[in-house]
mmCIF file of the N, C-alpha and C atoms, coordinates in Angstrom:
data_MODEL
# 
_entry.id   MODEL 
# 
loop_
_atom_site.group_PDB 
_atom_site.id 
_atom_site.type_symbol 
_atom_site.label_atom_id 
_atom_site.label_alt_id 
_atom_site.label_comp_id 
_atom_site.label_asym_id 
_atom_site.label_entity_id 
_atom_site.label_seq_id 
_atom_site.pdbx_PDB_ins_code 
_atom_site.Cartn_x 
_atom_site.Cartn_y 
_atom_site.Cartn_z 
_atom_site.occupancy 
_atom_site.B_iso_or_equiv 
_atom_site.pdbx_formal_charge 
_atom_site.auth_seq_id 
_atom_site.auth_comp_id 
_atom_site.auth_asym_id 
_atom_site.auth_atom_id 
_atom_site.pdbx_PDB_model_num 
ATOM 1   N N  . MET A 1 1  ? 0.838   -1.164 0.000   1.00 0.00 ? 1  MET A N  1 
ATOM 2   C CA . MET A 1 1  ? 0.000   0.000  0.000   1.00 0.00 ? 1  MET A CA 1 
ATOM 3   C C  . MET A 1 1  ? 0.894   1.242  0.000   1.00 0.00 ? 1  MET A C  1 
ATOM 4   N N  . GLY A 1 2  ? 0.587   2.196  -0.834  1.00 0.00 ? 2  GLY A N  1 
ATOM 5   C CA . GLY A 1 2  ? 1.394   3.400  -0.976  1.00 0.00 ? 2  GLY A CA 1 
ATOM 6   C C  . GLY A 1 2  ? 1.042   4.464  0.044   1.00 0.00 ? 2  GLY A C  1 
ATOM 7   N N  . PRO A 1 3  ? 1.660   5.618  -0.096  1.00 0.00 ? 3  PRO A N  1 
ATOM 8   C CA . PRO A 1 3  ? 1.372   6.725  0.814   1.00 0.00 ? 3  PRO A CA 1 
ATOM 9   C C  . PRO A 1 3  ? -0.072  7.189  0.692   1.00 0.00 ? 3  PRO A C  1 
ATOM 10  N N  . GLN A 1 4  ? -0.577  7.747  1.789   1.00 0.00 ? 4  GLN A N  1 
ATOM 11  C CA . GLN A 1 4  ? -1.952  8.227  1.805   1.00 0.00 ? 4  GLN A CA 1 
ATOM 12  C C  . GLN A 1 4  ? -1.973  9.729  2.030   1.00 0.00 ? 4  GLN A C  1 
ATOM 13  N N  . ILE A 1 5  ? -3.035  10.371 1.517   1.00 0.00 ? 5  ILE A N  1 
ATOM 14  C CA . ILE A 1 5  ? -3.201  11.811 1.605   1.00 0.00 ? 5  ILE A CA 1 
ATOM 15  C C  . ILE A 1 5  ? -4.465  12.094 2.408   1.00 0.00 ? 5  ILE A C  1 
ATOM 16  N N  . ASN A 1 6  ? -4.374  13.044 3.331   1.00 0.00 ? 6  ASN A N  1 
ATOM 17  C CA . ASN A 1 6  ? -5.537  13.442 4.115   1.00 0.00 ? 6  ASN A CA 1 
ATOM 18  C C  . ASN A 1 6  ? -6.298  14.507 3.342   1.00 0.00 ? 6  ASN A C  1 
ATOM 19  N N  . VAL A 1 7  ? -7.534  14.185 2.909   1.00 0.00 ? 7  VAL A N  1 
ATOM 20  C CA . VAL A 1 7  ? -8.390  15.125 2.194   1.00 0.00 ? 7  VAL A CA 1 
ATOM 21  C C  . VAL A 1 7  ? -9.659  15.314 3.013   1.00 0.00 ? 7  VAL A C  1 
ATOM 22  N N  . ILE A 1 8  ? -9.777  16.448 3.674   1.00 0.00 ? 8  ILE A N  1 
ATOM 23  C CA . ILE A 1 8  ? -10.933 16.806 4.502   1.00 0.00 ? 8  ILE A CA 1 
ATOM 24  C C  . ILE A 1 8  ? -11.276 15.672 5.480   1.00 0.00 ? 8  ILE A C  1 
ATOM 25  N N  . GLY A 1 9  ? -10.283 15.148 6.145   1.00 0.00 ? 9  GLY A N  1 
ATOM 26  C CA . GLY A 1 9  ? -10.500 14.142 7.170   1.00 0.00 ? 9  GLY A CA 1 
ATOM 27  C C  . GLY A 1 9  ? -10.524 12.710 6.687   1.00 0.00 ? 9  GLY A C  1 
ATOM 28  N N  . SER A 1 10 ? -10.553 12.477 5.378   1.00 0.00 ? 10 SER A N  1 
ATOM 29  C CA . SER A 1 10 ? -10.540 11.118 4.837   1.00 0.00 ? 10 SER A CA 1 
ATOM 30  C C  . SER A 1 10 ? -9.188  10.853 4.190   1.00 0.00 ? 10 SER A C  1 
ATOM 31  N N  . PHE A 1 11 ? -8.726  9.648  4.326   1.00 0.00 ? 11 PHE A N  1 
ATOM 32  C CA . PHE A 1 11 ? -7.439  9.292  3.739   1.00 0.00 ? 11 PHE A CA 1 
ATOM 33  C C  . PHE A 1 11 ? -7.652  8.579  2.409   1.00 0.00 ? 11 PHE A C  1 
ATOM 34  N N  . PHE A 1 12 ? -6.950  9.036  1.379   1.00 0.00 ? 12 PHE A N  1 
ATOM 35  C CA . PHE A 1 12 ? -7.025  8.458  0.042   1.00 0.00 ? 12 PHE A CA 1 
ATOM 36  C C  . PHE A 1 12 ? -5.629  8.048  -0.391  1.00 0.00 ? 12 PHE A C  1 
ATOM 37  N N  . PRO A 1 13 ? -5.532  6.983  -1.176  1.00 0.00 ? 13 PRO A N  1 
ATOM 38  C CA . PRO A 1 13 ? -4.226  6.632  -1.724  1.00 0.00 ? 13 PRO A CA 1 
ATOM 39  C C  . PRO A 1 13 ? -3.721  7.755  -2.627  1.00 0.00 ? 13 PRO A C  1 
ATOM 40  N N  . SER A 1 14 ? -2.426  7.960  -2.633  1.00 0.00 ? 14 SER A N  1 
ATOM 41  C CA . SER A 1 14 ? -1.840  9.057  -3.404  1.00 0.00 ? 14 SER A CA 1 
ATOM 42  C C  . SER A 1 14 ? -2.063  8.894  -4.901  1.00 0.00 ? 14 SER A C  1 
ATOM 43  N N  . TRP A 1 15 ? -2.172  7.663  -5.368  1.00 0.00 ? 15 TRP A N  1 
ATOM 44  C CA . TRP A 1 15 ? -2.358  7.465  -6.804  1.00 0.00 ? 15 TRP A CA 1 
ATOM 45  C C  . TRP A 1 15 ? -3.704  7.997  -7.280  1.00 0.00 ? 15 TRP A C  1 
ATOM 46  N N  . MET A 1 16 ? -4.700  8.061  -6.398  1.00 0.00 ? 16 MET A N  1 
ATOM 47  C CA . MET A 1 16 ? -6.008  8.590  -6.798  1.00 0.00 ? 16 MET A CA 1 
ATOM 48  C C  . MET A 1 16 ? -5.917  10.073 -7.132  1.00 0.00 ? 16 MET A C  1 
ATOM 49  N N  . LEU A 1 17 ? -5.175  10.830 -6.346  1.00 0.00 ? 17 LEU A N  1 
ATOM 50  C CA . LEU A 1 17 ? -4.966  12.242 -6.625  1.00 0.00 ? 17 LEU A CA 1 
ATOM 51  C C  . LEU A 1 17 ? -4.206  12.409 -7.940  1.00 0.00 ? 17 LEU A C  1 
ATOM 52  N N  . CYS A 1 18 ? -3.166  11.617 -8.126  1.00 0.00 ? 18 CYS A N  1 
ATOM 53  C CA . CYS A 1 18 ? -2.377  11.697 -9.357  1.00 0.00 ? 18 CYS A CA 1 
ATOM 54  C C  . CYS A 1 18 ? -3.214  11.312 -10.578 1.00 0.00 ? 18 CYS A C  1 
ATOM 55  N N  . ALA A 1 19 ? -4.079  10.323 -10.439 1.00 0.00 ? 19 ALA A N  1 
ATOM 56  C CA . ALA A 1 19 ? -4.939  9.910  -11.548 1.00 0.00 ? 19 ALA A CA 1 
ATOM 57  C C  . ALA A 1 19 ? -5.927  11.013 -11.910 1.00 0.00 ? 19 ALA A C  1 
ATOM 58  N N  . ALA A 1 20 ? -6.492  11.665 -10.914 1.00 0.00 ? 20 ALA A N  1 
ATOM 59  C CA . ALA A 1 20 ? -7.426  12.760 -11.181 1.00 0.00 ? 20 ALA A CA 1 
ATOM 60  C C  . ALA A 1 20 ? -6.730  13.902 -11.908 1.00 0.00 ? 20 ALA A C  1 
ATOM 61  N N  . ILE A 1 21 ? -5.521  14.234 -11.479 1.00 0.00 ? 21 ILE A N  1 
ATOM 62  C CA . ILE A 1 21 ? -4.764  15.290 -12.150 1.00 0.00 ? 21 ILE A CA 1 
ATOM 63  C C  . ILE A 1 21 ? -4.413  14.866 -13.575 1.00 0.00 ? 21 ILE A C  1 
ATOM 64  N N  . GLY A 1 22 ? -4.053  13.607 -13.776 1.00 0.00 ? 22 GLY A N  1 
ATOM 65  C CA . GLY A 1 22 ? -3.729  13.105 -15.113 1.00 0.00 ? 22 GLY A CA 1 
ATOM 66  C C  . GLY A 1 22 ? -4.909  13.197 -16.058 1.00 0.00 ? 22 GLY A C  1 
ATOM 67  N N  . ILE A 1 23 ? -6.100  12.894 -15.575 1.00 0.00 ? 23 ILE A N  1 
ATOM 68  C CA . ILE A 1 23 ? -7.300  12.981 -16.408 1.00 0.00 ? 23 ILE A CA 1 
ATOM 69  C C  . ILE A 1 23 ? -7.597  14.430 -16.765 1.00 0.00 ? 23 ILE A C  1 
ATOM 70  N N  . VAL A 1 24 ? -7.464  15.317 -15.805 1.00 0.00 ? 24 VAL A N  1 
ATOM 71  C CA . VAL A 1 24 ? -7.706  16.741 -16.068 1.00 0.00 ? 24 VAL A CA 1 
ATOM 72  C C  . VAL A 1 24 ? -6.703  17.271 -17.087 1.00 0.00 ? 24 VAL A C  1 
ATOM 73  N N  . VAL A 1 25 ? -5.444  16.888 -16.963 1.00 0.00 ? 25 VAL A N  1 
ATOM 74  C CA . VAL A 1 25 ? -4.422  17.332 -17.918 1.00 0.00 ? 25 VAL A CA 1 
ATOM 75  C C  . VAL A 1 25 ? -4.726  16.806 -19.317 1.00 0.00 ? 25 VAL A C  1 
ATOM 76  N N  . ALA A 1 26 ? -5.183  15.564 -19.437 1.00 0.00 ? 26 ALA A N  1 
ATOM 77  C CA . ALA A 1 26 ? -5.517  15.007 -20.746 1.00 0.00 ? 26 ALA A CA 1 
ATOM 78  C C  . ALA A 1 26 ? -6.697  15.748 -21.381 1.00 0.00 ? 26 ALA A C  1 
ATOM 79  N N  . VAL A 1 27 ? -7.690  16.103 -20.580 1.00 0.00 ? 27 VAL A N  1 
ATOM 80  C CA . VAL A 1 27 ? -8.835  16.856 -21.107 1.00 0.00 ? 27 VAL A CA 1 
ATOM 81  C C  . VAL A 1 27 ? -8.400  18.244 -21.558 1.00 0.00 ? 27 VAL A C  1 
ATOM 82  N N  . LEU A 1 28 ? -7.572  18.906 -20.749 1.00 0.00 ? 28 LEU A N  1 
ATOM 83  C CA . LEU A 1 28 ? -7.066  20.226 -21.136 1.00 0.00 ? 28 LEU A CA 1 
ATOM 84  C C  . LEU A 1 28 ? -6.191  20.146 -22.382 1.00 0.00 ? 28 LEU A C  1 
ATOM 85  N N  . ALA A 1 29 ? -5.391  19.091 -22.496 1.00 0.00 ? 29 ALA A N  1 
ATOM 86  C CA . ALA A 1 29 ? -4.553  18.912 -23.678 1.00 0.00 ? 29 ALA A CA 1 
ATOM 87  C C  . ALA A 1 29 ? -5.410  18.710 -24.918 1.00 0.00 ? 29 ALA A C  1 
ATOM 88  N N  . ARG A 1 30 ? -6.512  17.983 -24.792 1.00 0.00 ? 30 ARG A N  1 
ATOM 89  C CA . ARG A 1 30 ? -7.404  17.791 -25.940 1.00 0.00 ? 30 ARG A CA 1 
ATOM 90  C C  . ARG A 1 30 ? -7.982  19.118 -26.413 1.00 0.00 ? 30 ARG A C  1 
ATOM 91  N N  . HIS A 1 31 ? -8.410  19.940 -25.465 1.00 0.00 ? 31 HIS A N  1 
ATOM 92  C CA . HIS A 1 31 ? -8.937  21.252 -25.841 1.00 0.00 ? 31 HIS A CA 1 
ATOM 93  C C  . HIS A 1 31 ? -7.865  22.111 -26.503 1.00 0.00 ? 31 HIS A C  1 
ATOM 94  N N  . LEU A 1 32 ? -6.651  22.041 -25.995 1.00 0.00 ? 32 LEU A N  1 
ATOM 95  C CA . LEU A 1 32 ? -5.544  22.784 -26.594 1.00 0.00 ? 32 LEU A CA 1 
ATOM 96  C C  . LEU A 1 32 ? -5.238  22.274 -27.998 1.00 0.00 ? 32 LEU A C  1 
ATOM 97  N N  . PHE A 1 33 ? -5.206  20.956 -28.156 1.00 0.00 ? 33 PHE A N  1 
ATOM 98  C CA . PHE A 1 33 ? -4.933  20.376 -29.476 1.00 0.00 ? 33 PHE A CA 1 
ATOM 99  C C  . PHE A 1 33 ? -6.026  20.716 -30.476 1.00 0.00 ? 33 PHE A C  1 
ATOM 100 N N  . LEU A 1 34 ? -7.270  20.773 -30.022 1.00 0.00 ? 34 LEU A N  1 
ATOM 101 C CA . LEU A 1 34 ? -8.369  21.164 -30.912 1.00 0.00 ? 34 LEU A CA 1 
ATOM 102 C C  . LEU A 1 34 ? -8.212  22.614 -31.370 1.00 0.00 ? 34 LEU A C  1 
ATOM 103 N N  . ARG A 1 35 ? -7.854  23.499 -30.450 1.00 0.00 ? 35 ARG A N  1 
ATOM 104 C CA . ARG A 1 35 ? -7.672  24.907 -30.801 1.00 0.00 ? 35 ARG A CA 1 
ATOM 105 C C  . ARG A 1 35 ? -6.509  25.109 -31.762 1.00 0.00 ? 35 ARG A C  1 
ATOM 106 N N  . LEU A 1 36 ? -5.437  24.327 -31.575 1.00 0.00 ? 36 LEU A N  1 
ATOM 107 C CA . LEU A 1 36 ? -4.265  24.457 -32.426 1.00 0.00 ? 36 LEU A CA 1 
ATOM 108 C C  . LEU A 1 36 ? -4.425  23.739 -33.765 1.00 0.00 ? 36 LEU A C  1 
ATOM 109 N N  . GLY A 1 37 ? -5.434  22.899 -33.884 1.00 0.00 ? 37 GLY A N  1 
ATOM 110 C CA . GLY A 1 37 ? -5.667  22.153 -35.119 1.00 0.00 ? 37 GLY A CA 1 
ATOM 111 C C  . GLY A 1 37 ? -4.809  20.914 -35.263 1.00 0.00 ? 37 GLY A C  1 
ATOM 112 N N  . VAL A 1 38 ? -4.245  20.443 -34.164 1.00 0.00 ? 38 VAL A N  1 
ATOM 113 C CA . VAL A 1 38 ? -3.358  19.280 -34.185 1.00 0.00 ? 38 VAL A CA 1 
ATOM 114 C C  . VAL A 1 38 ? -4.130  17.972 -33.982 1.00 0.00 ? 38 VAL A C  1 
ATOM 115 N N  . ASP A 1 39 ? -5.286  18.050 -33.366 1.00 0.00 ? 39 ASP A N  1 
ATOM 116 C CA . ASP A 1 39 ? -6.045  16.856 -32.989 1.00 0.00 ? 39 ASP A CA 1 
ATOM 117 C C  . ASP A 1 39 ? -6.308  15.880 -34.135 1.00 0.00 ? 39 ASP A C  1 
ATOM 118 N N  . PRO A 1 40 ? -6.671  16.333 -35.342 1.00 0.00 ? 40 PRO A N  1 
ATOM 119 C CA . PRO A 1 40 ? -6.935  15.363 -36.409 1.00 0.00 ? 40 PRO A CA 1 
ATOM 120 C C  . PRO A 1 40 ? -5.707  14.533 -36.829 1.00 0.00 ? 40 PRO A C  1 
ATOM 121 N N  . TYR A 1 41 ? -4.512  14.993 -36.504 1.00 0.00 ? 41 TYR A N  1 
ATOM 122 C CA . TYR A 1 41 ? -3.286  14.314 -36.925 1.00 0.00 ? 41 TYR A CA 1 
ATOM 123 C C  . TYR A 1 41 ? -2.687  13.405 -35.857 1.00 0.00 ? 41 TYR A C  1 
ATOM 124 N N  . LEU A 1 42 ? -3.340  13.271 -34.720 1.00 0.00 ? 42 LEU A N  1 
ATOM 125 C CA . LEU A 1 42 ? -2.756  12.524 -33.607 1.00 0.00 ? 42 LEU A CA 1 
ATOM 126 C C  . LEU A 1 42 ? -2.852  11.013 -33.741 1.00 0.00 ? 42 LEU A C  1 
ATOM 127 N N  . GLY A 1 43 ? -3.742  10.514 -34.529 1.00 0.00 ? 43 GLY A N  1 
ATOM 128 C CA . GLY A 1 43 ? -3.907  9.071  -34.634 1.00 0.00 ? 43 GLY A CA 1 
ATOM 129 C C  . GLY A 1 43 ? -5.142  8.635  -33.865 1.00 0.00 ? 43 GLY A C  1 
ATOM 130 N N  . PRO A 1 44 ? -5.176  7.397  -33.430 1.00 0.00 ? 44 PRO A N  1 
ATOM 131 C CA . PRO A 1 44 ? -6.369  6.921  -32.719 1.00 0.00 ? 44 PRO A CA 1 
ATOM 132 C C  . PRO A 1 44 ? -6.513  7.613  -31.359 1.00 0.00 ? 44 PRO A C  1 
ATOM 133 N N  . ARG A 1 45 ? -7.529  8.456  -31.255 1.00 0.00 ? 45 ARG A N  1 
ATOM 134 C CA . ARG A 1 45 ? -7.731  9.238  -30.030 1.00 0.00 ? 45 ARG A CA 1 
ATOM 135 C C  . ARG A 1 45 ? -8.011  8.358  -28.821 1.00 0.00 ? 45 ARG A C  1 
ATOM 136 N N  . ALA A 1 46 ? -8.563  7.188  -29.064 1.00 0.00 ? 46 ALA A N  1 
ATOM 137 C CA . ALA A 1 46 ? -8.863  6.269  -27.966 1.00 0.00 ? 46 ALA A CA 1 
ATOM 138 C C  . ALA A 1 46 ? -7.581  5.727  -27.317 1.00 0.00 ? 46 ALA A C  1 
ATOM 139 N N  . LEU A 1 47 ? -6.462  5.868  -27.983 1.00 0.00 ? 47 LEU A N  1 
ATOM 140 C CA . LEU A 1 47 ? -5.175  5.475  -27.399 1.00 0.00 ? 47 LEU A CA 1 
ATOM 141 C C  . LEU A 1 47 ? -4.360  6.678  -26.931 1.00 0.00 ? 47 LEU A C  1 
ATOM 142 N N  . VAL A 1 48 ? -4.446  7.778  -27.662 1.00 0.00 ? 48 VAL A N  1 
ATOM 143 C CA . VAL A 1 48 ? -3.602  8.941  -27.380 1.00 0.00 ? 48 VAL A CA 1 
ATOM 144 C C  . VAL A 1 48 ? -3.951  9.574  -26.037 1.00 0.00 ? 48 VAL A C  1 
ATOM 145 N N  . TYR A 1 49 ? -5.207  9.896  -25.825 1.00 0.00 ? 49 TYR A N  1 
ATOM 146 C CA . TYR A 1 49 ? -5.576  10.632 -24.617 1.00 0.00 ? 49 TYR A CA 1 
ATOM 147 C C  . TYR A 1 49 ? -5.514  9.785  -23.341 1.00 0.00 ? 49 TYR A C  1 
ATOM 148 N N  . PRO A 1 50 ? -5.955  8.532  -23.346 1.00 0.00 ? 50 PRO A N  1 
ATOM 149 C CA . PRO A 1 50 ? -5.732  7.715  -22.137 1.00 0.00 ? 50 PRO A CA 1 
ATOM 150 C C  . PRO A 1 50 ? -4.245  7.493  -21.852 1.00 0.00 ? 50 PRO A C  1 
ATOM 151 N N  . SER A 1 51 ? -3.439  7.366  -22.913 1.00 0.00 ? 51 SER A N  1 
ATOM 152 C CA . SER A 1 51 ? -1.999  7.210  -22.705 1.00 0.00 ? 51 SER A CA 1 
ATOM 153 C C  . SER A 1 51 ? -1.387  8.468  -22.108 1.00 0.00 ? 51 SER A C  1 
ATOM 154 N N  . LEU A 1 52 ? -1.853  9.626  -22.557 1.00 0.00 ? 52 LEU A N  1 
ATOM 155 C CA . LEU A 1 52 ? -1.376  10.880 -21.990 1.00 0.00 ? 52 LEU A CA 1 
ATOM 156 C C  . LEU A 1 52 ? -1.774  10.994 -20.522 1.00 0.00 ? 52 LEU A C  1 
ATOM 157 N N  . ALA A 1 53 ? -3.002  10.632 -20.199 1.00 0.00 ? 53 ALA A N  1 
ATOM 158 C CA . ALA A 1 53 ? -3.458  10.662 -18.803 1.00 0.00 ? 53 ALA A CA 1 
ATOM 159 C C  . ALA A 1 53 ? -2.629  9.711  -17.946 1.00 0.00 ? 53 ALA A C  1 
ATOM 160 N N  . LEU A 1 54 ? -2.352  8.516  -18.455 1.00 0.00 ? 54 LEU A N  1 
ATOM 161 C CA . LEU A 1 54 ? -1.547  7.544  -17.716 1.00 0.00 ? 54 LEU A CA 1 
ATOM 162 C C  . LEU A 1 54 ? -0.116  8.039  -17.536 1.00 0.00 ? 54 LEU A C  1 
ATOM 163 N N  . LEU A 1 55 ? 0.452   8.641  -18.569 1.00 0.00 ? 55 LEU A N  1 
ATOM 164 C CA . LEU A 1 55 ? 1.807   9.174  -18.476 1.00 0.00 ? 55 LEU A CA 1 
ATOM 165 C C  . LEU A 1 55 ? 1.902   10.245 -17.391 1.00 0.00 ? 55 LEU A C  1 
ATOM 166 N N  . VAL A 1 56 ? 0.971   11.183 -17.403 1.00 0.00 ? 56 VAL A N  1 
ATOM 167 C CA . VAL A 1 56 ? 0.970   12.247 -16.395 1.00 0.00 ? 56 VAL A CA 1 
ATOM 168 C C  . VAL A 1 56 ? 0.770   11.658 -15.001 1.00 0.00 ? 56 VAL A C  1 
ATOM 169 N N  . THR A 1 57 ? -0.142  10.701 -14.881 1.00 0.00 ? 57 THR A N  1 
ATOM 170 C CA . THR A 1 57 ? -0.401  10.057 -13.593 1.00 0.00 ? 57 THR A CA 1 
ATOM 171 C C  . THR A 1 57 ? 0.856   9.401  -13.035 1.00 0.00 ? 57 THR A C  1 
ATOM 172 N N  . LEU A 1 58 ? 1.537   8.626  -13.853 1.00 0.00 ? 58 LEU A N  1 
ATOM 173 C CA . LEU A 1 58 ? 2.717   7.905  -13.371 1.00 0.00 ? 58 LEU A CA 1 
ATOM 174 C C  . LEU A 1 58 ? 3.883   8.831  -13.075 1.00 0.00 ? 58 LEU A C  1 
ATOM 175 N N  . VAL A 1 59 ? 4.075   9.850  -13.906 1.00 0.00 ? 59 VAL A N  1 
ATOM 176 C CA . VAL A 1 59 ? 5.167   10.802 -13.655 1.00 0.00 ? 59 VAL A CA 1 
ATOM 177 C C  . VAL A 1 59 ? 4.924   11.553 -12.350 1.00 0.00 ? 59 VAL A C  1 
ATOM 178 N N  . LEU A 1 60 ? 3.689   11.988 -12.127 1.00 0.00 ? 60 LEU A N  1 
ATOM 179 C CA . LEU A 1 60 ? 3.378   12.667 -10.864 1.00 0.00 ? 60 LEU A CA 1 
ATOM 180 C C  . LEU A 1 60 ? 3.567   11.749 -9.673  1.00 0.00 ? 60 LEU A C  1 
ATOM 181 N N  . TRP A 1 61 ? 3.077   10.525 -9.780  1.00 0.00 ? 61 TRP A N  1 
ATOM 182 C CA . TRP A 1 61 ? 3.151   9.613  -8.657  1.00 0.00 ? 61 TRP A CA 1 
ATOM 183 C C  . TRP A 1 61 ? 4.599   9.280  -8.294  1.00 0.00 ? 61 TRP A C  1 
ATOM 184 N N  . VAL A 1 62 ? 5.413   9.009  -9.308  1.00 0.00 ? 62 VAL A N  1 
ATOM 185 C CA . VAL A 1 62 ? 6.817   8.690  -9.045  1.00 0.00 ? 62 VAL A CA 1 
ATOM 186 C C  . VAL A 1 62 ? 7.564   9.947  -8.582  1.00 0.00 ? 62 VAL A C  1 
ATOM 187 N N  . GLY A 1 63 ? 7.258   11.099 -9.183  1.00 0.00 ? 63 GLY A N  1 
ATOM 188 C CA . GLY A 1 63 ? 7.960   12.311 -8.822  1.00 0.00 ? 63 GLY A CA 1 
ATOM 189 C C  . GLY A 1 63 ? 7.623   12.847 -7.445  1.00 0.00 ? 63 GLY A C  1 
ATOM 190 N N  . LEU A 1 64 ? 6.367   12.713 -7.033  1.00 0.00 ? 64 LEU A N  1 
ATOM 191 C CA . LEU A 1 64 ? 5.943   13.291 -5.765  1.00 0.00 ? 64 LEU A CA 1 
ATOM 192 C C  . LEU A 1 64 ? 5.913   12.302 -4.599  1.00 0.00 ? 64 LEU A C  1 
ATOM 193 N N  . PHE A 1 65 ? 5.617   11.041 -4.876  1.00 0.00 ? 65 PHE A N  1 
ATOM 194 C CA . PHE A 1 65 ? 5.409   10.073 -3.801  1.00 0.00 ? 65 PHE A CA 1 
ATOM 195 C C  . PHE A 1 65 ? 6.340   8.862  -3.917  1.00 0.00 ? 65 PHE A C  1 
ATOM 196 N N  . ARG A 1 66 ? 7.570   9.126  -4.281  1.00 0.00 ? 66 ARG A N  1 
ATOM 197 C CA . ARG A 1 66 ? 8.556   8.053  -4.402  1.00 0.00 ? 66 ARG A CA 1 
ATOM 198 C C  . ARG A 1 66 ? 8.736   7.350  -3.057  1.00 0.00 ? 66 ARG A C  1 
ATOM 199 N N  . ILE A 1 67 ? 8.685   6.028  -3.074  1.00 0.00 ? 67 ILE A N  1 
ATOM 200 C CA . ILE A 1 67 ? 8.824   5.267  -1.818  1.00 0.00 ? 67 ILE A CA 1 
ATOM 201 C C  . ILE A 1 67 ? 10.255  4.811  -1.662  1.00 0.00 ? 67 ILE A C  1 
# 
């Protein structure tokens, strides 16, 4: 079991916070890519955006909560 974070009196695993941030970053990146006109050239979106969310999640988790 990894480190836990106290959020308003409840303890959550640290990966849940990192996953939420990763999903938000992927959604923001999609909006940015749409505005820049890059989105149609990215390939299968069903792989690109979940992979981006996973990448951000893992980088945050390893960078902030290294055991």
